[in-house]
C-alpha positions in Angstrom: -8.6 -7.4 -1.3 -9.8 -8.8 2.0 -6.5 -10.7 2.4 -4.5 -7.5 1.9 -6.6 -5.5 4.3 -6.1 -8.3 7.0 -2.3 -8.4 6.4 -2.1 -4.5 6.6 -3.9 -4.7 10.0 -1.9 -7.7 11.3 1.4 -6.1 10.4 0.5 -2.8 11.9 0.9 -1.0 8.6 -2.5 0.7 9.2 -5.2 0.5 11.8 -8.5 -1.2 11.0 -10.1 2.3 10.9 -7.4 3.6 8.4 -7.9 0.6 6.2 -11.7 1.0 6.2 -11.4 4.7 5.4 -8.9 4.0 2.6 -11.3 1.4 1.2 -14.2 3.9 1.3 -12.1 6.7 -0.3 -11.0 4.3 -3.1 -14.6 3.5 -3.8 -15.6 7.1 -3.8 -12.8 8.6 -5.8 -11.5 5.5 -7.7 -8.1 4.0 -7.4 -7.1 1.3 -4.9 -6.7 0.9 -1.2 -2.9 1.1 -1.3 -2.9 4.4 -3.1 -5.5 5.8 -0.7 -3.4 4.7 2.2 -0.3 6.5 0.8 -2.2 9.7 -0.1 -4.5 10.1 2.9 -3.2 8.1 5.8 0.6 8.5 5.2 1.6 4.9 5.8 5.2 3.7 5.5 5.8 2.8 1.9 8.3 0.1 2.7 5.9 -1.6 5.1 3.1 -1.4 2.5 5.4 -2.9 -0.1 6.3 -5.8 2.2 2.6 -6.4 2.9 1.7 -6.5 -0.8 4.7 -8.8 -1.3 3.4 -11.2 1.3 -0.1 -11.2 -0.2 1.0 -12.0 -3.7 4.0 -14.2 -3.0 6.3 -11.8 -5.0 9.4 -10.0 -4.0 8.8 -6.6 -2.5 9.4 -3.6 -4.8 12.3 -1.3 -3.9 11.1 1.9 -2.3 12.6 5.2 -3.3 13.3 7.4 -6.3 13.5 5.6 -9.7 16.9 5.5 -11.2 17.7 8.1 -13.8 17.7 7.1 -17.5 21.0 6.8 -19.4 21.8 9.7 -21.7 21.8 7.4 -24.8 
């Protein structure tokens, strides 16, 4: 998780204080740092997805509503 926290700070997705608070909230209430950032700090979801992508060497997830299911 330390790598993700560093990338979030380096890319300006969240400040060091915001990352620290999100980590503390995730320990206190469960969940992960990224969820805490989205819920309590209101970070940009696309920037967060790009940071996760960089940390895990995977393509970034598309941000936005999920597509509707087909009728059949």
